[in-house]
N, C-alpha and C positions, 0 to 999 in steps of 0.2 A: 662394200662388203659383198661377198659371194659365197654361195654354197652350191653343192652339186650332188646329184644322186643318179645312179643307173637304174633304169626301169626296164623290165623285160616286156616291152610292148613297143609297137611302131609309134613314131612321132605323131601320126594322125590320131591314134587312140588317146595318147596323153593330151594332145591339143583339145580333143573333144571334151575331155574331163575338165581341163583348165577353163574352157569357156562356158561350161554348164554352171553358171553362177548361182542358179537357184538351189543347187545341191550343196553348196559350200557349208551351210550350217550342219549338214549331215555328217561331214567327215573332216572338215578343216579346223584344226585347233588354233590357227593363227589368224587367218582371214575369215572371221566368223560370219560376215555378210558381205555380199558384193552384188551390185545391180547395175544395169546399164547394158550397152552393146559393145562387143569387141570389134570396133571399127574406128579407124583413124579419125580423130577429131571429136569423138563421142566423149561425153562426161560420164564418169562412173561414180557410184557411191560405195565407198570401201570402208568397212569397219574391221580394224585389226585389234588384236588383244595379245600383246607380247606376254610371255609367261610371267606371272607375278605382278602384272600391271593391269590397270583398268582399260577398258575398250576405248578406242578413239576412232571417230569417223571423219573422213575427208573426201573431197570430190576432185579426183585427178582427171586429167585429159589424156585420152589414148594417143600415143605417139606412133605406135607400130602395132599392126595386127596381121601378121603373115601366117595363114593357116599352116599348121604342122611345123612351124619354125620359131616365131617370136611374138610375144605380147609384151608391150611396154607402155608405161604411163608416167606422167609427171604430176606430182602433187605438190601443193604449196600451202604455206600458212597464209594468213590474211594478207601479208605484204610479201611480194616476191623478194628474195634475197635474205629473208629472215630465217626460214628453214624450208628448203626445197628438197624433195626426194624423187629421184627417177628410178622407178622399179621395173624390173624386167624378168621375164621367163624366156629362156632360150632352149630350144630342143635341138639336139644334135644326134643324127642317126649314128648307130654303131652296131657292131655284130651282136645279134641277140636282142636288140631293142633300141634304146636311145638313152642319152644323158640329158637330164634336166638341170640347167643352171639357173638358179634364182639369184638375182643381184639387185643391189640398191646403191645408188650414189647419192649421198647427202651433201648439200652445200648450204651455205648461209651463215649468218652471224651467230646463231645459236648452237651450231654443231659442236664447238669445243665444250659446251656445258652439258652435253648429253651422252657421255661415255657409258654410263650405266644403262640407259635406255637402249643404246645401240647394241650393247652386248645381249640384252634381253631380246631385242629384235632378231639378232642373228640366231639365237636359240629357237625363236618362233619359226624362222625359215627352215631350220633343220627339222623341227617337229612337223611342219607342213609337208616338206619333201617326203618324209617317212610315211606320213598318213596317205599321201597321194600314191606312193609306190605300193603300199599295202592294199589300198582300194582297187587299184588297177590289176595287180598281180593275183589277187585272191578272188576275182570274179569267177563265178561258176560257168 
């Protein structure tokens, strides 16, 4: 699954907002809490709340953390291969700002049973993208 949004700001400015995990509860309607460090190998604590669903917390491992370019992590359920999700934010420079691509690849035995949850998750990505754009573009 992938969503994208254009933001009228440099990739570095969007990156700074993405890794300011402490402010997520102030603006982010999808990832309502995030703690840890944006560094390869670090463990994060991420709480997501897809629209119409209850919040879920998981502890993924950071796979990539390239400033101004990419933040990616891998989350798993208790047993690898049951339900794994690789989540990423990719920033691409473009005229007048950048494009944020938010993507998730789900794998595992439970994926076929989760079509409704995946649709709600995609709506959560869109809501988050729009909130981030609004936050950055409407700064004084």
